N, C-alpha and C positions, 0 to 999 in steps of 0.2 A: 824248826817248826813253821816259821813264816813262809819258808820256801815251799814246804809241802802244801801249805794252805793255798799259796799262790798257784801251784801246779793243779791242785784240785779245782780251784776257781776257773782256771783256763779250760780244764777238761770238761767241767760242768757246762761252761758256756758253749763249748764246741758241740757237746751232745745236744743241748737245747736248741742250738742254731740249726742243727741238722734235722731236728724233729719237725713234723708238719706244723704249719702255722695255726694260730688260734683266730678267734673272731676279731681280735684287736689289730691284727696285721693288715696292712693295706692290701686290698685285692688288686692285683695287677696282671696284665697279660704276660704269660711266661713264653720265652722263646721255645722253639721245638727242642725237646729233650727226649732221651730214651723213655719209653713208657713207664718204667719202674721209678723214674725220678720226677715225672711230670707233676705229681701231687705235692711235692715238697716245696716249701717256701721258707724264707729265712727272715729273722727279725734281729736287727742290730741294736744292742744295748751297750751304752758306755757308762761305766761306774768308776768314779774317781777313788783312788786309794790315797787317803790322806794320812800323812805321818806314818807310813808303813803299817797301817792298821788294816790288814788283809781280812781279818775276821769280820770287821764292820762292813767292809765292801761286799763280802760274801752274803752277809745278812741282807744288805740292800738289794743285791741281785736276786736272792731267793724271794724277797718281798715283792719285787717287781714281777717276777714270773708268776707268783701266786695271784697277784692282782690281775695279771693278763690272762689267767686261766690255763697257763701252759701245764702246770702240775697235774690238774685234773684231766686234761686231754691226754697227757702221756700215760697216766694211770689207766684211763679208760681204754687206751690202745693196747696196753700190756695184758689186761684181764678182761675177758668178755663175760658180761653178766648173762645168766640164763634167763629164759622167759619167766620162770617162776620168781626169780629175784626181782626182775623188773616189775612184775605184777605186784609183788609184796611192797616194793617201794612206792608204787602208785597208790595202793590202798592205804598205806601208812600216811602219805602226804594228804590224801583226801580226808582221812580220819582227823588228822591234826588240824586241817582247815575247818572242818565241821565243829570240832571242839572249841577252836578259837572263836568262831562265830557265836556259839552258845555262851561262852564266857563273856564276850563283849555285850551280848544282849542282856545278860543278867546284871552286869555292871551298870548298864544304862538304866535298867529298871530300878536298881538300888538308888542311883543318883536322882532319878525323877521322884522317887518316893520321899527321899530326904528333902528335896526342894518343896514338895507339897506340905510336909509337916512344919516347915519353917514359916 
């Protein structure tokens, strides 16, 4: 079981290292490479496996990649959103922002009113 987990960890790391870099990767000048490889960059991550606990090391690796934004970038490259989906997401975000502003204004009003009564 641990051997399979270790192999999966290595394969996942290789796949993610071959994926294009995210915003957290240092921007550096690449040597001349073939045109289909020029956009790729790599990010080295070292995770210590303590007491043969490969599952915990895999969790740490996944957490690191989530925080770095690699998971979202890989998903966005696999699946292209249509313009209608992008418009829907923009409208939903704008609506949520407006509702949040309205709620905060109402809360401020309630707090001011309570202060006046005291």
